[in-house]
C-alpha positions in Angstrom: -15.4 -6.0 -9.0 -17.9 -6.0 -11.9 -19.2 -8.7 -14.2 -20.1 -7.8 -17.8 -23.5 -9.1 -18.6 -23.4 -11.9 -21.1 -19.7 -12.2 -20.9 -17.2 -14.2 -18.9 -15.0 -11.1 -18.5 -14.6 -9.8 -14.9 -13.5 -6.2 -14.2 -11.5 -5.6 -11.0 -11.1 -2.0 -10.0 -8.1 -1.0 -8.0 -6.9 2.3 -6.6 -3.3 3.6 -6.7 -1.0 2.3 -4.1 -0.7 5.6 -2.2 1.0 5.6 1.2 -1.3 6.0 4.2 -0.2 7.8 7.3 -2.0 6.7 10.4 -3.3 9.4 12.7 -1.8 7.5 15.6 1.7 7.6 14.1 4.1 4.6 14.2 4.0 2.1 17.0 6.7 2.3 19.7 8.1 -1.0 18.4 8.9 0.4 14.9 12.6 -0.2 14.3 13.2 -2.0 17.6 15.8 -4.8 17.6 14.7 -8.4 17.9 16.4 -11.7 18.4 15.6 -15.3 17.4 16.2 -18.3 19.5 15.6 -22.1 19.7 14.7 -23.5 23.1 16.4 -20.5 24.7 19.6 -20.7 22.7 20.2 -17.6 20.7 20.3 -17.7 16.9 22.7 -15.6 14.8 21.9 -11.9 14.9 20.0 -10.6 11.8 18.3 -7.4 11.0 14.8 -7.4 12.4 12.3 -7.7 9.5 9.3 -7.9 11.9 9.5 -4.3 13.1 10.6 -2.5 10.0 7.1 -1.3 8.9 7.1 -3.5 5.7 3.8 -5.5 6.0 4.1 -7.7 2.9 7.5 -9.4 3.3 7.7 -12.6 5.4 11.2 -12.6 7.1 13.0 -15.8 7.3 14.0 -17.2 10.7 17.7 -18.2 11.2 18.6 -21.7 12.4 20.3 -22.5 15.6 23.1 -25.1 15.3 24.4 -27.2 18.1 27.8 -29.1 17.5 27.5 -32.8 18.2 31.2 -33.5 17.4 34.1 -31.8 15.9 32.7 -32.4 12.4 28.9 -32.7 12.9 26.2 -30.4 14.2 22.4 -30.4 14.5 20.5 -27.3 13.3 17.0 -26.4 14.3 14.7 -23.6 13.1 14.2 -20.8 15.5 11.0 -21.2 17.6 10.9 -17.8 19.2 11.3 -14.1 18.3 11.9 -11.6 21.1 11.5 -7.9 20.6 13.4 -5.5 22.9 11.3 -2.4 23.5 14.3 -0.7 25.2 12.6 -0.1 28.5 9.7 -1.3 30.5 6.5 0.3 29.2 2.7 -0.3 29.4 1.6 -2.6 26.6 -2.1 -2.3 25.7 -2.2 -4.1 22.3 0.0 -6.1 20.0 -0.9 -6.3 16.3 0.5 -9.4 14.6 0.6 -9.9 10.8 1.4 -13.3 9.3 1.5 -15.4 12.4 -1.8 -17.2 13.1 -2.1 -18.9 16.5 1.4 -17.9 17.7 1.5 -17.4 21.5 2.5 -13.9 22.7 4.3 -13.4 26.1 5.6 -10.2 27.7 7.8 -9.4 30.7 10.2 -6.9 32.2 13.0 -9.5 31.7 13.4 -12.4 29.3 13.2 -14.8 32.3 9.9 -13.4 33.6 7.7 -13.6 30.5 4.0 -14.3 31.0 1.1 -15.0 28.6 -0.3 -11.9 26.8 -2.6 -13.6 24.3 -2.8 -15.4 20.9 -3.8 -14.1 17.5 -6.4 -16.2 15.6 -6.1 -14.8 12.1 -3.5 -13.6 9.6 -3.8 -10.0 10.9 -5.0 -9.7 14.5 -4.9 -7.2 17.3 -4.3 -9.0 20.6 -5.5 -7.3 23.7 -4.7 -8.7 27.2 -7.5 -10.2 29.3 -9.6 -7.6 30.9 -8.4 -4.9 28.5 -5.8 -3.6 31.0 -2.3 -2.7 29.8 0.5 -5.0 30.9 4.0 -3.8 31.8 7.0 -5.2 29.9 10.1 -4.6 28.0 10.4 -7.8 26.1 7.7 -9.2 23.7 8.2 -12.8 22.7 6.4 -14.5 19.8 6.4 -18.3 19.5 7.0 -19.0 15.8 7.1 -22.0 13.5 8.9 -21.5 10.3 9.2 -17.9 9.2 8.9 -14.9 11.4 5.7 -12.6 11.4 5.6 -10.1 8.6 5.2 -7.4 11.2 4.7 -7.0 14.9 3.4 -3.7 16.2 3.5 -3.2 20.0 1.3 -0.3 21.2 1.0 1.5 24.5 -2.1 3.2 25.9 -3.9 5.4 23.5 -3.0 9.1 23.7 -5.3 12.0 22.9 -4.3 13.3 19.5 -3.2 16.9 19.3 -5.7 19.2 17.7 -4.7 20.7 14.4 -4.2 24.4 14.5 -4.7 26.7 11.5 -2.3 29.6 11.3 -3.1 32.9 9.7 -1.1 31.9 6.7 -3.1 28.7 6.4 -6.3 30.6 6.5 -5.2 33.0 3.8 -4.0 30.1 1.6 -7.4 28.4 1.9 -9.4 31.5 1.0 -7.1 32.8 -1.7 -8.4 30.6 -4.6 -11.9 32.0 -4.0 -10.7 35.7 -4.0 -11.3 36.3 -0.3 -9.1 37.5 2.5 -9.6 37.9 6.2 -10.6 41.6 6.0 -13.9 42.8 7.4 -14.9 44.0 3.8 -14.7 40.5 2.5 -16.5 39.1 5.5 -19.3 41.4 4.8 -19.4 40.2 1.2 -19.6 36.6 2.2 -22.4 37.3 4.7 -24.4 39.2 2.1 -24.0 36.3 -0.4 -25.0 33.8 2.2 -28.1 35.9 3.1 -29.1 36.1 -0.6 -28.8 32.3 -1.0 -30.9 31.6 2.1 -33.6 34.0 0.8 -33.7 32.3 -2.6 -34.0 28.9 -0.9 -36.9 30.1 1.3 -38.6 31.7 -1.7 -38.3 28.5 -3.7 -39.8 26.5 -0.8 -42.7 28.9 -0.4 -43.4 28.8 -4.2 -43.4 25.0 -4.2 -45.8 24.9 -1.2 -48.1 27.4 -2.8 -48.4 25.3 -6.0 -49.0 22.2 -3.9 -51.9 23.8 -2.1 -53.5 24.9 -5.4 -53.3 21.4 -6.8 
């Protein structure tokens, strides 16, 4: 952001909204189903907007209605969102977007949930006490009002695979400069590098010589 001197005009510089692909890939929770509930009573099933990878949309939470008579019912907003990871897995971190101070619990079953942690900002990475991964299949988020924009459940970090450059990749990289992987071109590159180094050394010696004379 820049301010034009002597003017009330403010310039805000923005970059294009290009997609970013994380080196870690998508979290295991991406696309997993989730269910809303109120005091343990399930809400109507809806598509899970908190694991779809869209970080800017705040999904609504369905209401849970309890009939009080043949004509009346009491409806309450969901107070919990439970994500089913499909199987028990080690959970090392949970990144929550759009749910400040909502308590997180995890467990192998929905009846054995235990505290995992609480985010304290709009976007927060919650790590269990001691930094050790916790095992669980279900991740439950206590909510009030709308659901989190996105919940990303991560397992232990894995060592990223090293990128390999094939022979074709190497040729494609050198082609714009007129080089190939032949020994003849390697000799040319080495000769050019030697000349450049010699010129740099000559320039340094000339500069030092003039400095001594002055």
